[in-house]
N, C-alpha and C positions, 0 to 999 in steps of 0.2 A: 266200456268195459276193460279193465285191464285184463290181457295177457301174462301168465307163466307158461316158462316151461319147466316141464312133469320131465322126470326122468326114471324109469323105473325098471328097478336090477333083481334079477332070480324074487320072483313074483307068481305063484300061484296063481291061476286064471281062478280059483275059490279065493284066492286072500282076495282079489282084486275085486271080485263081484261081492263082495261081502264093504269094503271098502265105499263102491258107488254104493249098495246100496244103502247104506249108513246115512251119510253123507242126501242121496234121493230122501228117506224118510226124513229127515231133519227139515229142506226146505219144500216138505208136505204138508211137515206138523206147523211151520214158519202159515205155509200157505192154510190153512185151517184156520191159526186162533185168529191171522188175518181179514176172512170169511165172517169169523164167526162173533170177533169185534166187533163189524157191521152193522148188521141186521140181523141182530139176534133172535127177534117175535116175530118176524116174518112166515106169514103161513102160505102155505105151498098150495096148489088144489090138486086133485087126482094124478090128473096127467100133466102139471107140472114134474111130480113125483116122483112118478112114470115113466119122464123123459129123464131123469135127474138120473135115475138109478139103472135107465137102457130098460127096461125088460116093460114086462104087458100091463096093461090094468087085472087081470083073474091073479097074477103072480104077486100084484099089490095088496088085490085084497087077499090074499092067500097069507100074507106072510103080518098083515093085517090080525087075520084073524089067528093065526100062531103066534101074537101076539110080540113079535119082531120088530117091527114097528107100530107105533100108538096112531093113532088117530081123535081129529077132534071132527066132531059134531057140533056145527050150530044150524041150526032149522033143517033142511033137509039137504042141502049141504056139508062136504067130507071134508073135512084141509086136516097138511103134516105141517108141523111144527120145522122152517131150515135146522132149528136146532140142533132137532132129535135126528136129523138125517144125515148133519154133519158129528154128531153124540156113537151116530149108528158107526160111518163109516171111521171113526178112528177107531173104534171098538173091538171089530171086525181085524184095522190095521196092525192093530197090540197083538191079537188076541193070534195072528198069521204068522206074528214075528216071534214071540213065544215059541211055540211049535214051534216052525223053524227051524228052532236053533235047540233040539230036543233032535 
């Protein structure tokens, strides 16, 4: 790992926060792209999906009912596409950043 020295002069806390947020967003987008390319067609169970979002099963059910996330029914089992989950996260990240700048 390369170590660099950074000298900061006359920068506000808000400017520093914005710079850090931009760099972090780039890293998150790179990570999501790597995850997306590796296993785009993986199906997750309801419990795996709830664990991924760190929400309860009733919350996941409500999201599916509200159309926030789309389930896939195979027989009597319900799954969620990992790609759909990642797209939802990316969409929410972009929405947050747009709303924050206003």
